[in-house]
N, C-alpha and C positions, 0 to 999 in steps of 0.2 A: 504493500500500500504506500502511495506517495505521501511523504511528509509535507504538510503545508505550514509555512511560517506566516503568521498574521501581522505583517508590517505593511501598513498602507502605502508608504512611500518607497518600498523596495520593489524593483522590477528586475527580472533576469531575462536577458536575451539568450536563448538556448543556442543560437548559432555562434554568438561571440563568446559564450560561456563566461559572461562578465557581469558581476553584480554592480548595479548602478550606485547603490548607497551602502555605506557601512551600517551594520545593525546597531552599532553603538551611538549612532547619530540621534540624539534625543532632544536637541535644541530646536525649538519651533518659533515661528513668527509670533511676536508678542511676549516672548520670554525676556526676563531681566537677566543680563549677563555682564561680565567684566573680564578683563584679562587676568592671567594667573598671578599678576603682581598685586592683585587686590586681596586683602586678608579675609574678606567675607567669603563664606561658603554657603551652600544651599541649606545646610542644617544648622548654621549658626551665624547670625549677623550682629550679635551683641559683642562687638570687638571695638575697643577704643584704640586710637592711634597717637603716638608720641613722636618726639624728635621733629623732623621736617615733614609735617603731614601733607604738604602740598604736592608731594610726589604720588599721592594716592590717586589711582586712575578712577574715572567716573563709572557709575552704574549706567549701563546702556540698555536700550530696548531693541530687540531684533525686529526689523521692519521688512526685510527682504531676504530671500534665500535662493541661491543659485546652486542647483544640484550638479554633481559631477561624478563621472565614473571613478570607481576605485582604481587607483594606480599604484605602482610599486616604485620605491626609491631606487634610482639607477645604481647608487653606490652601496646601499645596504640591503636592498631586496625587501625592505619592510613595506607592508601595505599602508597606503596613505588615502585618507578621505579628503578630497580637494573641494568639497562643498564649501561655499563662501556665504558669509552673512553680512548684510548691511545693518549697522547698529547706530542708533541715534542717541544723543545726549545734549544737554544744554550747558554752555560754558558761561559762567558769570563774568569771566575775563573779556571775552569777545562780545558778550551781550546777544548771542545768537545760538541757534541750533546747529550742531555739528554732526556729521556722519562719517563713518569709516567702514571699510571692508575687512573682514577677518576670516581666516580658515578655522575649521572646527577645533584643531589642536591649539589654537591661540587664545581661546576663550573658554569660560566655564559658566554654567547657569547658576544664578544666585536665587532667583525666585520665579514663580509663574504668575502672570497677571491674567485673570479670567473675566474681568468685567466686560471687555469688548465683545466677547462671544454672544452675550445676550442681545446686543444690538444687531448682530447678524441674524439671529433667530427671529427677532421681532420686526426688523426693518431690512428686508432684502432688496428693497427698491431705493433708488436715489431720492425720490420724493418723500418716502417714508422717513429716511434719515434726516432730510432737511426739516421736515415738520417737527421732528423731535429735538433736533440739536441746535438749530439756528437761534442765536441770541443767548444760548446757554454758555457755561464755562467749561474749560477743560485744562488739564495739566498733564505733563509727562507721568506715566505710571511709575517711574522711578522715584517719585517725590518723597514717599515715606522713608525709603532707605537713605536718601540724601539728607532729609531733614533730621534724621536721628543719628547721623554720623557724629562721633565725638573725638576731639583731640585733647590730649592731656598735656599740661605744662606746669611749671613751677616758677615762683618768683624768688627774688633774693631774700625776702623777709623770712621765708620758710621753705628752703629748697627741698626738704624731705617730703613735703605735702604737695601732692599733685592736684591741680585744679582742672576742671573740664569745661570746654567750650564747644559749641557746634562748629562743624567743619562744612562750610556752605559753598565750596568752590563750584559745584555743579548743581546747585539747587534750581530747579526749573520754575518759571513764573506761572502765575494763574492767568489764563488767556480767555479772551472772548471768541466764540465761534462765529465767523461772519460768512462762511460759505462751505458748501460740500460739493465735491465733484467725483465722478466715477473714473476709475483707472481702467481703461479698456483692455490693457494687456497684463492684467494682474496674474494670469497663469499661462505658462507655455509648456507644451508637451513635445516629446520626441516623435517625429513623424513616422518612424519605423516601428518603435516598440510601444508607443503610447505612454511611456514613462514621463513623469513630470520633471521638467528641467529648470523651471523658475516659478517661484511663488512670492507674491508681494500683495500689498493691501489692495483690495478692490475699491476702497473709498479713500479719498484724501480730504482732510479737514483743514480749512483755511483759518488760521489763528491770528489774532491781533493782541499784542502785549506791549507794555511799557519797557522799552529797552533800557536796562540798567546802566549801560555804558554811554549811550548817546542822549538819554533822557528824552527820547522821542518814541513815538509808537512805531513798531515794526509789524510786518505781516509776512506769513509764510504758510505754505501747505505742508502738512505732516500726515503720515499714514495713520489711519484710524487705530491700528493695533498698538501704536505707541502711546495712546492717550488714556487717561482716566477722566470720566465725565462727572462734573461736580454740580450738585443740585441742592439737596437737603442741607449740606454743610454750610451753605451761604445764608440760610434762614436763621435769623437771630431769635432765639426762644424768649418768650415773655416771662422772665423771672424778675421779681421785685426784691431789692436788697433789704427792705424793711419787713418782709413777710416771713412767716415760718412755713416750712414744708415738711412733709413726712415721706420717708423712703423705706420700702421694705428691707428688712434686715434680719439676720438670724444669728443671734449671739447666745450661746449657752453659758449659764453661770457655772463657775467653778464649784465642784462638789455638789451641784444640783442641776444635772443636765435636763431634768424634766421641766425646769423653768427657763423659758426662752424669751429674750428680748426680740420681739417680732418686727418692730419699727424703730426708726431713729429720727429724731427731730434735727433738721438741718436748716441753715440759712445761707443765702448767696453771699460770697465774700468778694469774688472778682470774676469779670469776664475778660478773656484774653483772646485776641485774634492771632492765630498761629498759622500764618502764611496762606492757608486756603480754607481754614475752618475755625469755628469758635470753640474755645475751651471754657467750660463753666466750673469754677472752683467754689465748692461749698465747704462749710465747717460743720462737723458733727458736734452737736451741742452736748452730747454725752461725754465724749473723750477729747473734745477740742482739737481733733485732727482735721486738717484741711485735705480734701481729696478732689479729684477731677471726676465730674459726673460722666458716666458711660453714656455714649450716644443712644443706647437702647433703653436707658432708664428714664422714667417719667415721674418725677416726684409730684405729690399732690399738695396743693396749698391747704393749710389748716389753721384754724384759730386756736392757739394754745394759751390765750390770755387767762383762761380759767384754770390752767394747770401750772404754767411756769411764771415765776415772778409775780405772784398774786398776793403773797403775804410777806410781812417783815420777818426777818430771822429772829428767833427767840435766843436769849442769851443764857438761860439757866440750864446749861448742858449737864452739870453735875447732878442737878435735881432729877432731870428726866432719865438720863442714862445711868440708872442705879440698878444694881443686881436684882433688887426686889421687883423692878418693873419688867424684867426680862420676858416673862410669859406674855405680857400684853404688847410688848414691842417686837418680839421675834417675828421675822418675815415682813415687817413694815418697811416702806421706802421713805428715805429722808434725803433732803439736800442739806449739805453741811458746808460751813466755811471753816477751813482747816489751815493751820500753820505748822509746818514740819519743824524738825530740830534745827534746820538751817534758816528758819524764819521765812520760808517760801510759802506764799499764800495761794490757795486753790479753792475752787468750789467743786464739789463732787456730789453725785447722786449715788447713794448706797442703799443696799438692802441689809438690814441688821440681822445677824445670825446668833450673836452671843455677846454677853457682857461679862467680863471677868476682871479679877484683880491680881496683881503681883506684888510681892514684898521687895522693897528697895533695901540696899545695904544699910541705910540709916534706920531701918525698921519701919519706915512709912510705906503705906500701900499706894500703888498707882493703878488707876482703873483704865481698862481698854475696851474698845468695841471691836469685835470681829465682824466683817461685813464684806459682801460682794460689791466691788467698786466699779461703776461704769466708766469712770475716767481711766481705769486700767483694764477696760474691756471685760468686765465681769469677774476678774480674778479676786481671790481672797486678799484682803488687806486688814491690818490691825491699826486702829487709831487710838491714840492717847486722849482720853476724854478732856484732860486739862488743856489740850491744844485745839479743841473745837470751839471756835469763836462765836459760832451761831448755828442754828439749825431751824429747819421747818419740815414738818411732816407733809408728805405729798398725799393728795386726795386719791380717792378710789378711781377718779377719772384718769389719773396717771397710769394705773395698772390696766384699765380697760383700753387705753390708747396704745400703750407700748408693750405690754407683757402678754405673752400667749402661753 
């Protein structure tokens, strides 16, 4: 029985007994690649660069592929794949898009960009693409890898400590789409064997952007497969810095996994424009940590005036947090004002578990509260009662809103 190899781009001419493509040729139009001098690999792009970082080559996008017969090196006899790839990138030094041709052995794949395939599936006609894309925004699909590249450096004040900066030599601009045209010769085939010999974009997208070198607007056609199309990222979400929001959360308390903090109260701290999208920074009011809101998260606005900051703090901590009151206080939630041994002041929401006393060397007793502390993500903490400057008991609405 004849063995069949399922490789779409491989064609064998039985008369020439010649394989047109190397089976190891896995780089396709739209893939993100670079030369072998780049430290990124497909399985790890979390690599920082130091010393002279400007020697780092760009991340490029394959836009065109010319297939070639497998040949053999005349001096070594080794098999060679002479398929060539036209790769695009943006240079902030020249202020324009650049392209170069490479052989397979000269480049490596860094990542696969899949967004453009949906446009082929949904818009196979030129008019369909124009209807969807005109007046929209686009950017090279290498943008995230270029945006997140880091270079490390140190200054004279502390040479042993490295600082990190973004390395933006090849960061592409956000562009406006002003035209779409069809490329009539996007695929070519061998007249004898029917094997494909050239593959490039069927559609070319005309872009307009502010040239960072000339400070004037430039225009150029780029292959569709090199681009990522931007839409929702440009919509500024309607968050109010004075409002409270609630976000689903799942925090199990230490030593009591059955009790779960199911929601977290948050407030908007800052909105940042990061090259082609908005970043929303919120503060978690339980642990005071600032975090970036995930694009898929949708916090709900909520009125917390009846739960947070509704009562003045009581000052009689020693009277309330007495061992005799443990039975009635155990499991209750409090917000406390606390000063640690270094005189650092914090406000914390805690769930009281225990009240106990220890004997000091001088023979005096010191009293402690054992509690789950939300400032420390629900972990057990022990608080010296004498350092509690104020407290207030949280209402049942607190538990109904946040605890599940």
